[in-house]
C-alpha positions as CSV (number, residue, x, y, z in Angstrom):
1,M,36.0,0.3,-7.2
2,E,33.1,-2.0,-5.4
3,I,31.8,0.4,-2.6
4,R,31.5,3.2,-5.4
5,N,29.3,1.1,-7.0
6,Y,27.4,0.3,-4.0
7,I,27.0,3.9,-2.8
8,F,26.1,4.5,-6.3
9,T,22.9,2.1,-6.5
10,S,22.5,2.9,-3.2
11,S,21.6,6.3,-3.2
12,A,20.2,5.4,-6.7
13,L,17.8,3.9,-5.1
14,Q,16.9,6.4,-2.7
15,T,16.5,8.5,-5.5
16,V,13.4,6.2,-7.1
17,E,11.8,5.4,-3.4
18,D,11.8,9.3,-3.8
19,R,10.1,9.9,-7.0
20,V,7.8,7.2,-6.1
21,T,7.3,8.6,-2.8
22,S,6.4,12.4,-4.5
23,K,4.1,10.7,-7.1
24,M,2.3,8.7,-4.5
25,E,1.4,11.5,-1.8
26,K,0.7,13.8,-4.9
27,M,-1.8,11.1,-6.4
28,R,-3.1,10.6,-3.2
29,L,-3.3,14.7,-2.7
30,K,-5.2,14.6,-5.9
31,T,-7.2,12.1,-5.3
32,V,-8.0,14.1,-1.7
33,A,-8.8,17.5,-3.6
34,S,-10.5,15.4,-6.1
35,I,-13.1,13.9,-2.8
36,D,-13.8,17.7,-1.7
37,T,-14.5,19.1,-4.5
38,A,-17.0,15.9,-5.2
39,E,-20.6,16.0,-5.1
40,P,-21.5,15.0,-0.8
41,T,-20.6,11.9,0.4
42,P,-24.0,9.7,1.2
43,A,-23.4,10.4,4.8
44,A,-23.2,13.9,4.3
45,V,-26.4,13.7,2.5
46,L,-28.1,10.8,4.9
47,R,-27.1,13.1,8.0
48,A,-28.5,16.3,6.4
49,N,-31.5,14.5,4.8
50,Q,-31.9,16.8,1.6
51,P,-34.4,15.9,-0.9
52,G,-33.8,15.5,-4.7
53,F,-31.3,12.6,-4.1
54,T,-33.0,9.0,-5.3
55,Q,-32.3,5.8,-3.4
56,K,-30.0,4.7,-7.2
57,Q,-28.0,7.7,-6.6
58,I,-26.7,7.6,-2.5
59,D,-26.6,3.7,-3.7
60,A,-23.7,5.6,-6.3
61,L,-22.4,8.3,-4.4
62,K,-21.7,4.9,-1.2
63,Q,-19.9,2.6,-4.2
64,Q,-17.3,6.2,-5.1
65,E,-16.6,6.6,-1.1
66,A,-16.3,2.8,-1.6
67,Q,-14.0,3.2,-4.7
68,V,-12.1,5.7,-3.4
69,Q,-11.0,4.8,0.1
70,A,-10.5,0.9,-1.9
71,R,-7.9,3.3,-4.4
72,E,-6.5,4.8,-0.8
73,Q,-5.9,1.4,1.2
74,E,-4.0,0.2,-2.5
75,I,-1.9,3.3,-2.4
76,Q,-0.5,3.4,0.9
77,Q,0.2,-0.6,0.1
78,I,2.1,0.3,-2.5
79,Q,4.3,2.6,-1.4
80,S,4.6,0.5,1.7
81,S,6.0,-2.6,-0.4
82,V,8.5,-0.1,-2.1
83,T,9.8,1.4,1.5
84,E,10.4,-2.6,2.0
85,L,12.3,-2.8,-0.9
86,A,14.3,-0.3,-0.6
87,Q,14.9,-1.5,3.0
88,I,15.7,-5.2,1.2
89,F,18.9,-3.5,-1.3
90,N,20.1,-1.6,1.3
91,D,20.4,-4.5,4.1
92,L,21.6,-6.4,0.6
93,A,24.0,-3.5,-0.1
94,R,24.9,-3.7,3.4
95,L,26.1,-8.0,2.9
96,V,27.8,-7.4,-0.3
97,I,30.7,-4.7,1.2
98,E,31.1,-7.1,4.2
99,Q,31.8,-10.3,2.2
100,V,33.9,-7.3,-0.6
101,C,35.6,-7.2,2.9
102,T,36.2,-10.1,3.8
103,I,36.9,-11.4,0.4
104,F,40.1,-9.1,0.7
105,L,41.3,-9.2,3.7
106,T,41.3,-13.4,2.9
107,Y,43.5,-12.5,0.4
108,D,45.7,-10.0,2.3
109,I,45.7,-13.3,4.4
110,M,46.8,-15.6,2.2
111,T,49.3,-13.6,0.4
112,I,51.3,-12.6,3.1
113,D,52.0,-16.0,3.9
C-alpha cells in the first residue's frame, strides 16, 4: 500500500516538475521571441551609430535589456529550485520506503519469536 502511494506521489511530482519545466521553457521562448522582434539592442544601436536615437532612448533600451536578463536569471533560478525540490522529495520517498521495509522486517521477526 505504501509503495503504491510512493509511486503515485513520485509520478505526480514528476508530472508537476514536467509542467513547470514546460511552462518555464515557454516563458523563456516568449521572452526570446519578444527580444528578437523588439527594437534594436543598445549595443547594436551604438555599433551601427544610427542617427535618430536620443540618449534617453538608448538608456531606456539598456534598462529594458537589463530587465530581460534579470528575468531570464530569475526563471533559471526557479527552474533550478523546482528540480532541486523534486530531488529532495524523491530522496524523502526513498527514505520512507526504506523505513517501512525496516518496520515490516522488525514486525515479522517479532512475530516469529
